[in-house]
C-alpha positions as CSV (number, residue, x, y, z in Angstrom):
1,M,80.5,119.6,115.4
2,A,78.6,119.6,119.0
3,A,77.3,116.0,120.1
4,S,73.7,115.1,120.0
5,K,71.8,114.6,123.7
6,D,69.8,112.2,122.2
7,P,71.3,108.8,123.3
8,E,69.6,106.7,120.3
9,L,72.1,109.0,118.5
10,T,75.9,108.4,117.9
11,T,77.8,110.8,116.2
12,R,80.2,109.5,113.1
13,N,82.4,111.3,110.7
14,V,81.5,109.3,107.1
15,L,84.1,109.4,104.2
16,T,83.1,108.2,100.6
17,R,85.6,107.4,97.7
18,A,84.4,109.1,94.3
19,S,85.0,105.2,92.8
20,S,85.7,105.7,89.1
21,P,85.3,103.1,86.2
22,A,88.2,104.5,85.4
23,S,90.6,104.3,88.6
24,E,90.0,103.3,91.6
25,N,93.0,105.2,93.8
26,D,90.6,108.1,93.3
27,E,91.6,110.5,96.9
28,E,88.3,110.4,99.4
29,R,86.0,113.3,99.8
30,S,85.1,114.1,103.4
31,T,81.5,114.6,104.5
32,P,80.0,116.3,106.9
33,G,79.5,114.6,110.2
34,I,76.2,111.9,110.1
35,V,74.6,111.0,113.4
36,Y,73.4,108.1,113.0
37,L,70.0,106.4,115.0
38,T,70.8,103.5,117.2
39,G,68.7,101.4,119.5
40,P,64.9,101.3,119.4
41,R,64.5,104.2,117.2
42,L,67.2,102.8,114.1
43,Y,65.3,99.1,114.5
44,L,62.0,101.0,114.2
45,I,62.9,103.2,111.2
46,V,64.2,100.5,109.2
47,I,61.8,98.3,110.4
48,S,58.9,100.9,109.0
49,I,61.5,100.5,105.2
50,L,60.8,97.2,105.4
51,I,57.3,97.3,105.3
52,T,57.0,100.2,103.0
53,T,59.4,98.0,100.6
54,F,57.2,95.1,101.4
55,L,53.9,96.5,100.7
56,S,55.1,98.9,97.2
57,N,56.6,95.1,95.8
58,L,53.1,93.2,96.6
59,E,51.0,95.3,94.5
60,T,51.9,94.3,91.6
61,P,51.8,90.6,92.3
62,I,48.9,90.8,94.6
63,V,46.4,92.5,91.5
64,A,47.9,90.1,88.8
65,T,47.3,86.9,90.9
66,S,43.6,88.7,90.8
67,L,42.3,90.3,87.5
68,I,39.9,87.3,87.2
69,S,38.4,88.6,89.9
70,I,38.3,92.1,89.1
71,S,37.0,91.7,85.6
72,D,34.4,89.4,86.0
73,D,33.0,92.0,88.9
74,L,33.7,95.0,86.5
75,G,33.7,93.8,83.2
76,D,36.5,94.4,80.6
77,F,38.6,92.0,80.4
78,Q,40.3,93.2,77.8
79,N,41.4,96.1,79.6
80,V,42.4,94.9,83.1
81,P,46.0,94.6,82.3
82,W,46.0,98.5,82.7
83,M,45.7,98.5,86.7
84,V,49.5,96.8,86.4
85,T,50.0,99.1,83.8
86,S,49.4,102.3,85.2
87,Y,50.3,101.3,88.6
88,L,54.0,101.2,86.9
89,L,53.8,103.9,85.1
90,G,52.5,105.6,88.2
91,F,55.6,104.0,90.8
92,T,58.1,104.5,88.3
93,G,57.4,108.4,86.8
94,F,57.7,110.1,89.7
95,M,60.4,108.6,92.0
96,V,63.3,110.7,90.8
97,I,61.5,113.8,91.1
98,I,60.4,112.8,94.7
99,A,64.1,111.7,95.1
100,K,65.2,115.3,94.2
101,S,62.7,116.8,96.4
102,S,63.8,115.4,99.0
103,D,67.0,117.0,99.0
104,L,65.0,120.4,99.4
105,F,62.8,120.0,101.9
106,G,63.5,117.1,103.9
107,R,63.6,113.1,104.1
108,K,61.2,113.1,106.5
109,L,58.4,114.9,104.7
110,L,58.5,113.3,101.2
111,L,58.2,110.1,102.8
112,L,55.5,111.1,104.5
113,V,53.8,112.6,101.2
114,S,54.6,109.7,100.1
115,L,53.2,107.4,102.4
116,F,50.1,109.6,102.8
117,L,49.0,109.3,98.9
118,F,50.2,105.0,99.5
119,L,47.0,105.0,102.5
120,V,44.7,107.6,100.8
121,F,44.5,105.9,97.0
122,S,44.7,102.2,98.2
123,A,41.8,103.5,99.9
124,A,40.5,104.3,96.6
125,C,40.6,101.8,94.8
126,A,39.0,99.2,96.9
127,A,35.8,102.0,96.6
128,A,36.1,102.5,92.5
129,Q,32.6,100.9,90.9
130,T,34.1,100.9,87.8
131,L,37.2,100.0,85.9
132,P,38.4,103.3,84.7
133,Q,38.1,104.1,88.0
134,L,40.0,101.4,89.8
135,I,42.5,102.5,86.5
136,I,43.1,106.2,87.6
137,F,43.5,104.9,91.9
138,R,46.5,102.4,90.6
139,A,48.4,106.0,89.2
140,F,48.6,107.3,91.7
141,Q,48.7,104.7,94.8
142,G,52.2,104.0,92.1
143,V,53.0,107.2,92.8
144,G,52.8,106.9,96.9
145,A,54.1,103.7,96.4
146,G,57.3,104.5,94.0
147,G,57.9,107.5,96.4
148,G,57.8,105.7,99.7
149,L,60.0,102.8,98.1
150,T,62.2,105.6,96.3
151,M,62.8,107.5,100.0
152,G,63.1,104.1,101.8
153,I,66.6,103.5,99.9
154,I,67.8,107.2,100.7
155,I,66.6,106.7,103.9
156,A,68.4,102.9,104.3
157,T,71.6,104.1,103.6
158,E,72.2,106.9,105.5
159,V,70.6,105.9,109.2
160,V,74.1,103.2,108.7
161,P,77.3,103.3,108.5
162,E,78.7,102.3,104.7
163,T,80.3,99.7,105.9
164,Q,76.9,98.5,106.5
165,Y,75.8,99.3,102.5
166,A,76.3,96.2,101.7
167,T,74.5,94.7,104.5
168,V,71.2,96.7,103.6
169,V,71.2,96.4,100.5
170,A,70.6,93.0,100.9
171,I,68.3,93.3,103.1
172,V,65.9,95.2,100.9
173,S,66.7,93.4,97.9
174,L,65.0,90.3,99.3
175,T,62.6,92.2,101.5
176,N,61.6,93.0,97.5
177,C,61.3,89.8,96.8
178,L,59.3,88.6,99.3
179,G,56.9,91.0,98.3
180,L,56.8,89.2,94.7
181,V,56.7,86.0,96.4
182,A,53.7,86.9,98.8
183,G,51.4,88.6,96.6
184,P,50.3,85.8,94.5
185,L,49.4,83.8,97.6
186,V,47.8,86.6,99.3
187,G,45.5,87.6,96.6
188,G,44.9,83.8,96.0
189,A,44.3,84.1,99.8
190,I,41.5,86.9,99.7
191,N,39.9,86.0,96.1
192,D,39.0,82.6,97.1
193,S,37.6,83.7,100.6
194,I,36.4,86.8,100.6
195,T,36.1,90.0,97.6
196,W,39.0,91.7,95.4
197,R,38.9,94.5,97.4
198,W,40.7,93.3,100.7
199,V,44.1,93.3,98.2
200,F,43.2,97.2,98.7
201,L,41.8,96.8,102.2
202,I,45.0,94.6,103.7
203,T,47.5,97.1,102.9
204,L,45.7,100.1,104.7
205,P,46.8,99.1,108.5
206,P,50.3,99.2,107.7
207,I,50.8,102.1,105.9
208,V,48.9,104.1,109.1
209,A,51.6,101.9,111.4
210,V,54.6,103.7,109.2
211,L,53.2,107.2,108.9
212,A,53.2,106.8,113.2
213,I,56.8,105.4,113.0
214,V,58.0,108.2,110.8
215,V,56.5,110.5,112.7
216,F,58.1,109.9,116.0
217,C,61.2,108.4,115.7
218,L,62.6,109.6,112.2
219,P,64.0,113.1,112.9
220,R,62.9,116.5,111.5
221,R,65.7,117.2,109.7
222,F,67.5,113.8,109.7
223,P,69.9,113.1,108.0
224,Y,71.4,116.3,109.1
225,H,69.1,116.7,112.2
226,G,72.8,116.6,114.8
227,V,74.6,118.9,112.4
228,K,74.6,122.6,113.1
229,G,75.8,124.7,110.3
230,A,75.8,122.1,107.1
231,Q,75.3,123.4,103.8
232,E,73.2,120.3,102.8
233,A,70.8,120.8,106.1
234,P,68.1,122.9,105.1
235,A,67.5,126.4,107.1
236,H,63.8,124.8,107.5
237,P,62.6,120.9,106.9
238,Y,59.5,122.5,105.3
239,L,60.5,125.3,103.0
240,P,57.5,126.6,100.7
241,V,56.7,124.1,98.5
242,F,56.5,126.5,95.3
243,S,59.7,128.5,96.6
244,R,61.6,129.1,94.1
245,K,64.7,128.5,94.8
246,T,63.9,124.9,96.0
247,L,61.9,124.1,92.8
248,A,64.6,125.6,90.1
249,R,66.9,123.1,90.9
250,V,64.1,120.2,89.8
251,D,64.6,118.7,86.0
252,Y,60.7,119.0,85.3
253,P,60.8,118.7,81.9
254,G,63.5,115.6,81.4
255,V,60.9,114.4,84.1
256,W,57.7,114.9,81.6
257,L,59.6,113.4,78.4
258,L,60.9,110.5,80.4
259,L,56.9,109.9,82.0
260,L,55.6,111.0,78.5
261,G,57.4,108.8,76.4
262,T,57.1,105.3,78.4
263,M,53.3,106.3,78.5
264,S,53.0,106.9,74.9
265,L,55.4,103.6,74.2
266,V,53.3,101.7,77.0
267,A,50.3,102.8,75.2
268,A,51.1,101.8,72.0
269,L,51.6,98.8,73.3
270,E,48.9,98.0,75.4
271,E,46.3,98.4,72.8
272,A,48.3,97.3,69.3
273,G,46.6,93.3,68.0
274,V,44.4,94.5,70.0
275,A,42.0,97.2,70.1
276,F,43.8,98.4,67.1
277,A,45.9,96.6,64.5
278,W,49.6,98.0,64.4
279,S,49.0,99.1,61.3
280,S,46.9,102.2,62.5
281,D,47.3,105.0,62.5
282,Y,46.5,104.8,66.8
283,V,49.6,103.2,66.6
284,I,51.4,104.1,64.6
285,S,51.1,107.8,66.0
286,L,51.8,107.0,69.6
287,L,55.2,104.5,68.3
288,V,56.4,108.1,67.0
289,V,55.9,110.2,69.2
290,S,57.5,108.2,71.6
291,V,60.4,108.3,69.5
292,F,60.8,112.0,69.6
293,L,59.9,111.8,72.8
294,W,62.7,110.2,73.8
295,M,65.3,112.1,71.4
296,F,63.9,115.2,72.9
297,F,64.6,113.5,76.9
298,L,68.2,112.6,75.5
299,A,68.8,115.6,73.7
300,W,67.3,118.0,77.2
301,E,69.3,115.8,79.7
302,Y,73.1,116.6,77.5
303,H,71.6,120.2,77.7
304,V,71.1,120.3,81.3
305,T,74.3,118.5,82.2
306,S,76.5,120.3,80.0
307,Q,75.3,124.0,81.0
308,N,75.6,122.7,85.0
309,R,73.6,125.9,85.9
310,G,71.8,124.4,89.5
311,R,69.8,122.3,87.8
312,E,69.8,118.8,88.3
313,P,69.4,116.4,85.0
314,V,67.0,112.8,85.2
315,L,69.5,111.1,84.1
316,P,73.6,113.0,83.7
317,W,74.5,112.4,80.7
318,R,77.7,111.1,81.9
319,L,75.4,108.0,82.6
320,V,74.6,107.7,78.7
321,T,77.8,107.8,77.4
322,Q,79.5,105.4,79.8
323,R,79.9,101.5,78.7
324,E,79.0,100.4,82.2
325,P,76.7,102.1,83.7
326,I,74.6,101.9,80.1
327,G,75.4,98.2,80.0
328,L,74.1,97.6,83.7
329,L,70.9,100.4,82.5
330,L,69.6,98.3,79.8
331,V,70.2,94.9,81.7
332,S,68.1,96.5,84.8
333,T,65.0,97.4,81.7
334,F,65.0,94.2,80.0
335,A,65.2,92.0,83.6
336,G,62.1,94.1,84.2
337,V,60.1,92.7,81.4
338,V,60.6,89.6,81.7
339,T,60.2,89.4,85.8
340,I,57.5,91.6,86.3
341,G,55.8,90.5,83.1
342,S,55.7,86.8,84.2
343,V,54.7,87.8,87.4
344,F,51.2,89.3,85.4
345,L,51.3,86.5,82.9
346,L,51.9,83.7,84.1
347,P,49.0,83.8,87.2
348,Q,46.3,84.9,84.7
349,S,47.5,81.7,82.4
350,F,46.8,79.4,84.8
351,Q,43.2,80.9,85.8
352,I,42.3,80.7,82.2
353,L,43.6,77.5,81.0
354,Y,44.0,75.5,84.0
355,G,40.6,76.5,85.7
356,A,42.8,77.3,89.1
357,S,41.2,79.6,91.4
358,P,42.9,82.9,92.4
359,L,44.8,81.1,94.7
360,G,45.8,77.8,93.0
361,S,47.5,80.5,90.6
362,G,48.9,82.0,93.1
363,V,50.5,78.7,94.5
364,R,51.7,77.7,91.3
365,L,53.7,81.0,90.7
366,V,55.4,80.6,94.3
367,P,58.4,78.4,91.9
368,F,59.3,81.5,90.7
369,N,58.6,84.4,93.0
370,G,61.1,81.6,95.2
371,A,63.5,81.3,92.8
372,T,63.8,84.7,92.7
373,A,64.7,85.5,96.1
374,V,66.9,82.7,96.3
375,G,68.8,83.9,93.3
376,A,68.8,87.1,94.1
377,V,70.2,85.9,98.0
378,L,73.0,83.1,96.1
379,A,74.2,85.8,93.6
380,S,74.7,88.0,96.5
381,V,76.8,86.0,97.8
382,A,78.6,85.0,94.6
383,A,79.7,88.6,93.9
384,K,81.0,89.4,97.7
385,K,83.0,86.5,96.9
386,K,85.1,88.5,94.3
387,I,83.9,86.9,91.2
388,P,83.0,89.6,88.7
389,P,79.5,90.9,88.5
390,I,79.9,90.4,84.3
391,W,80.0,86.6,84.4
392,I,77.5,86.6,87.5
393,M,75.3,88.1,84.9
394,V,75.9,86.1,81.6
395,V,75.9,83.1,83.0
396,M,72.5,84.2,84.5
397,S,71.0,85.8,81.9
398,S,71.9,82.9,80.3
399,I,70.0,80.8,82.4
400,Q,66.6,82.9,82.0
401,I,66.9,82.2,78.1
402,I,66.9,78.0,78.9
403,G,64.1,78.7,81.3
404,F,61.6,80.9,78.9
405,A,62.3,78.8,76.1
406,L,61.0,75.5,78.1
407,L,57.9,77.7,79.4
408,A,57.5,78.6,75.5
409,T,57.3,74.5,74.7
410,V,54.7,73.7,76.9
411,P,52.2,71.4,75.7
412,T,48.4,72.4,75.4
413,S,46.8,70.3,78.5
414,S,44.2,70.9,81.5
415,H,46.2,70.3,83.6
416,M,50.0,71.5,84.8
417,T,53.0,68.5,84.6
418,P,55.7,68.8,87.0
419,A,58.0,69.9,84.2
420,H,56.3,73.4,84.1
421,Y,57.1,74.0,87.6
422,G,60.7,72.9,87.0
423,Y,60.4,75.4,84.1
424,E,59.3,78.3,86.3
425,V,62.5,77.7,88.7
426,I,64.8,78.1,86.2
427,A,63.9,81.6,84.8
428,G,62.8,83.1,88.2
429,F,66.5,82.4,89.7
430,G,68.3,84.1,86.4
431,C,65.7,86.8,86.7
432,G,66.3,87.3,90.7
433,A,70.2,86.8,89.9
434,N,70.3,89.2,87.7
435,T,67.9,92.0,89.6
436,S,70.3,91.8,92.7
437,I,73.2,92.3,91.0
438,V,73.3,95.3,88.4
439,L,71.9,97.1,92.1
440,L,75.0,95.7,93.9
441,T,77.0,96.4,90.6
442,T,76.0,100.0,90.1
443,P,78.0,102.2,93.1
444,F,81.3,100.5,91.5
445,A,80.4,101.7,87.5
446,V,79.8,104.8,88.3
447,H,81.7,108.2,89.2
448,G,81.4,109.1,93.2
449,Q,78.8,111.5,92.6
450,D,76.5,110.0,89.9
451,R,76.0,106.7,92.5
452,A,72.9,108.5,94.0
453,V,71.3,108.7,90.4
454,A,72.7,105.6,88.9
455,M,71.1,103.7,91.7
456,S,67.6,105.6,91.2
457,A,67.7,105.5,87.4
458,M,68.3,101.4,87.7
459,T,65.5,101.0,89.7
460,Q,63.2,103.5,87.6
461,F,64.0,101.7,84.6
462,R,64.0,98.4,85.7
463,Y,59.9,98.8,86.7
464,M,59.7,100.4,83.7
465,G,61.3,97.5,81.7
466,G,58.3,96.2,83.8
467,A,55.6,98.1,82.5
468,L,56.5,97.3,79.4
469,G,56.8,93.3,79.9
470,V,53.2,93.4,81.0
471,A,52.0,95.4,77.9
472,I,54.0,92.9,75.4
473,A,52.6,90.0,77.5
474,H,49.1,91.7,76.8
475,A,49.5,92.8,73.1
476,A,51.5,89.2,72.3
477,T,48.6,87.2,73.9
478,Y,45.7,88.8,72.6
479,G,47.1,89.6,69.6
480,Y,47.4,86.0,68.9
481,I,44.2,84.9,70.1
482,K,42.1,87.7,68.9
483,P,41.7,86.4,65.3
484,R,42.6,83.1,65.4
485,L,39.1,83.1,67.2
486,S,37.6,85.4,65.0
487,S,37.7,82.9,62.4
488,F,34.9,80.4,63.8
489,M,33.6,83.2,66.5
490,S,31.2,85.7,66.0
491,P,32.9,89.2,67.1
492,D,30.4,89.3,69.8
493,Q,31.0,86.1,70.8
494,V,34.6,86.8,70.9
495,E,34.3,90.2,72.8
496,G,32.8,88.2,75.4
497,L,35.3,85.2,75.9
498,L,37.5,88.0,76.3
499,N,35.8,90.1,78.7
500,N,34.7,87.5,80.6
501,A,37.3,84.2,81.6
502,Q,34.1,82.3,82.7
503,K,32.6,82.0,79.4
504,I,35.2,79.6,77.9
505,S,34.2,76.5,79.7
506,I,30.4,77.6,78.1
507,S,31.6,76.9,75.0
508,S,30.0,73.8,72.9
509,A,31.6,70.6,73.6
510,A,33.0,71.1,69.5
511,D,34.8,74.3,70.0
512,Q,36.4,73.4,73.4
513,A,39.4,71.6,72.4
514,R,40.3,74.6,69.1
515,I,39.5,77.3,71.6
516,E,42.0,75.8,74.6
517,E,45.1,75.3,71.7
518,I,44.7,78.5,70.7
519,L,44.7,79.7,74.3
520,S,47.5,77.9,75.1
521,A,49.4,78.7,71.8
522,G,48.8,82.7,73.0
523,Y,50.1,82.5,76.7
524,R,53.4,80.8,75.0
525,L,53.8,83.3,72.7
526,P,55.2,85.8,75.1
527,M,58.0,83.0,76.7
528,S,59.4,83.1,73.5
529,I,59.9,86.8,73.5
530,F,61.1,87.0,77.3
531,A,63.8,84.6,75.6
532,G,64.8,87.2,73.1
533,F,64.9,90.0,75.8
534,A,67.0,87.3,78.0
535,G,69.7,87.1,75.0
536,L,69.6,91.2,74.9
537,Q,71.1,91.1,78.5
538,V,73.8,88.8,78.1
539,L,75.0,91.6,75.1
540,C,74.2,94.1,77.2
541,T,76.5,92.9,80.1
542,L,79.3,92.8,77.8
543,L,78.9,96.9,77.7
544,T,80.6,96.2,81.7
545,W,82.7,95.0,80.4
546,R,86.8,96.1,81.5
547,K,90.1,95.7,82.9
548,P,90.5,94.9,85.8
549,Q,86.8,93.7,86.0
550,I,84.3,95.2,87.9
551,R,84.5,93.6,91.5
552,V,82.0,94.6,94.5
């Protein structure tokens, strides 16, 4: 292989081990020599990846903190949570197809397209004049952010040798947590001082900077820019987008079945008990459609995997039939339910129940998000000490159960107690630890050829779980609150209260205590549900049991 003339590029041969759940003595498979980046170019690319990761994760909590301000400006308080759900659906729905497309059209092109979508629709969100417009723009913003995060993770593992993989994953995981920590604080500060539209405008300058870095610093044919004649390297980085040969490998039916199945399920949960009764034709129809779509999805993935005619399945059937990866996939999904659902629900409850400002609600969420970051780091350290991940996940899931169960017992009060902060720390610590340990364990629980797919699936299903968590929290809260308020308030009064949170404080004195009790109980209910999902993580973790145990 000819050495590159670029002094900032170093050529190395990489050997990858196809680690199998059944054996740790598989033969090594050599891949073509890859030219790694070094010097200023490497540092700039890594910084751009971390900025993209940070902004992608920032957009969920920063908007969750701003829900009340947005609803007071645009109205329609009941449907405001769809801003979070639509972002998560766009964020997760296209992760795999963007990752697969980067194999065909090049990493650089797909990263630039994703960042461009993120930039354009962030600006569109800031300019939205109605809530439906904002919900639609948020979905496309999520597509760009999810693509940027996916491409960032892929590129991060290709700019350095495999020996530095654990370090890269740890840094990316920590950056994810920092985005969750910073989101409520930044969103709260913006909403307390200027218009909520700046929660979207603030992302524009960094995205522009990242675009410039990628354009000028990432080689055009990365990661095969220094390899001549490598089969994996595309003949040209910008192949025709509609080429039959390149598009034939993409599993579009699988992508759409998965996306539609998730959307129909989330839509049913979002509206059940709020706009429609659980027994309504609307909710039942969506749930039935979702079940059939998921059945078709699994059947299709089995067909694509067994045919092996060049099409890349969204979820290889091997991952569905092996205990270890399916256990990790379920843990990742349920961890997303409780983590992202809490990031959405807690700031809103702080504003509704305690009259906190957006910044105040962000500060009150710091114990949860800070503990998430600490849990992620400590779990990674424990895994590197050769403690089997299965025991780490069991312990951390149990800690989640305790934390959420305690949050479900918080008494009705006009102010937060110190104990509430402690409960947040307990729940957040367990959430962060499981999120990190799943990502670290996955490469050691699957066959070598499935590593990339498994890693992307864990990330995608975590955020899909987050979308479900937001929907469940919303449905449970308003499904509890609305019928109880209707027992002594007129339909117009209930709708006015639910559509404008500020009207809570102007209710009559006679009804004030009753309303506060109902609202408090309504916001405690999802905490009990999240404790149940934490319990499911314990059971799913046991699916990863084997002798000898998986070790990182």
